[in-house]
N, C-alpha and C positions, 0 to 999 in steps of 0.2 A: 494394526498395530504394528505386522509389516511394513506396510505401505506409508504410515505416518512415520517411523523410524527412517525408511528409506529417504523419502522426500526430506527431512532434516539435513540425514548426512550430506544426500545430493546440495541442499538448499549451502552449507556450510562448505565443503569443498565449492564449489562454484566461488562462492566469495573471495576463500582463500586464493583459486588459484589468481581471479583477477585483481585479485591486490597484489600478486605475488611477481606481476608481470607487467613489460612497458604496453599502457594500452591504445588507442586511437585517438588522434586528437583530433576535437570537432569544432574544435577556434570558439565554443562556449568556455567560459571560466564560472565555476561552479561555488564564486566568492573563494577561490584561492587562486590567485594570481600567481604565487611563484611555485606551486605546484606542490606543494606540501600540504599534508593529510591537517584541515579543521575540524573539529566538533563544532555541530550544533545542534539544532532542534526545532521541533515544532508541533503545534497540538491545534485542536481544529473542531467541525464537527462534519461529518458525515452520514447522507439519506440516501437511503435505497428508495428507489421511486421504480423498479420492474422486475420482476422473479419470474422465473421461468424453470418446471418441473414437471416431468413425465407427460408434456404436452398441455400444464394446466400455466395458464400465465395470468400472473395478480399485478395488481397494480396498487398502488398507494394509497394509503385511507380505506379503499373501499375492501381490498382483501387483505392488507398485511400495514402495519407503522412499525418503524423501525428505527432507533437513531442511536447511533454510536459517536463517541467522546475521545478520536485518535491525539495522543500524545504519545511523541517520537525522539528518539537520538540519532544523528545524523553524524557519518567520517566523510565529509565531501574531501576528494580531488578534484583536480584538472580534467579528468577523465571519465569518472562517473563518483556514484554517490552509492552510497553502504548504509543503511536505515533501518535500524531495528522499532519496531512502531506495537505500541498495547493499545488496544481499543477494546474497554466496556462498551457492549451495546444492550440496549434498555428497549425492550416491543410493548404492545399496545395492551398486554394481558399483565403487563412487571416482571415478564424474565429477564432476567439478567445473566448474560454472557461474556464468555472474555477471547477477547482474537488478537495471540501472539503470531505476528506479523513482518517477520525480515525482510528484505530486499534489496534489490538493486536500481538504481534508476541512471541512463544513459541521459547526457546533455545533446537535444538536438538543435539548437541555436534558438538565436532570438527568444530567451528564456521561457525556451517549453524544452521537457523533458519526457522520456520513454523508460516504462520500468517494471517491471513484476517481483513480486513478492510472495513468499510461501505461507499458506495461512493454518493453523492451526486454532480451528472454533472450538474451545472449552466449553463445557456447559448446553453444546447442539452436537456433540461428538463429531465434529463436520471435521473435513482437512481439504486442501487444496491450492488454488493460489491466486493471483489477483494481478492480471495483466491493468496497466495504468499508464495516463498521457495527463501531463500536467503544466500551467502556463505559471510564471510566479511573476509579480508586479510589483516596483519596488512603492511606496507609498512618500509624500513631500518631508513626510518625518527620518525618512530612512529608513521605515520600516519596511518588510517585506511578506507579502502575503501573494496567496498562490488559489487556482482553482484545479482541481481532477478530477477527472473523471476516471470513474473505475469500475472493472468489469469483470467480478469476482466470479470463478468457478469452484464449487465445492462438492466433496465427494463423502459418503457415509457408507458405511458396514451394513447402515439399516436403512437407506433409505436410495433413491435416486441421483442422480447429476443434479443440481441447479445452478441452474446460471443467474445473474444478479448484473443490474446496471445501478449504478450509484455517485454520487457528489459529494465529493468534499471539499470546505472552504477552511482556509488555515491559515495560519502564523506564521510564518520563518523566523528564527533567531539563530 
């Protein structure tokens, strides 16, 4: 419980610190050409396909199956985005869990972002962080879609550390 509280406080401190000072300009706009904050969001589908824990490696289908439906609210600035994502998950045994996933995304240029999220996995009693790399695509109709590779790291008081690799497909608005 102390570690979860410390991770939450650290995440909030980091976000407020980043928004309270001038950031490094990267040349890529996050849909805010004037530099003003802009609110947006996203929804999609996330599929984990590899898991490693205590030397045991698992692959999708054979060993596990879990799918999530992320929805998030984003505050976009020219130099970074703050994003609060909520993800209900369901596994192959119909167990449902809920992930509270706030994070910060940094534009790298050419519609790529790098980011990290704090992770509070309710229902699995896990916490941790999720580094990610995403690529945005503009559609002809003006819609923006994205492809994101997630690399979650989870900790638990009752079990070992778990590393996961996943793919998140989504639509931004």
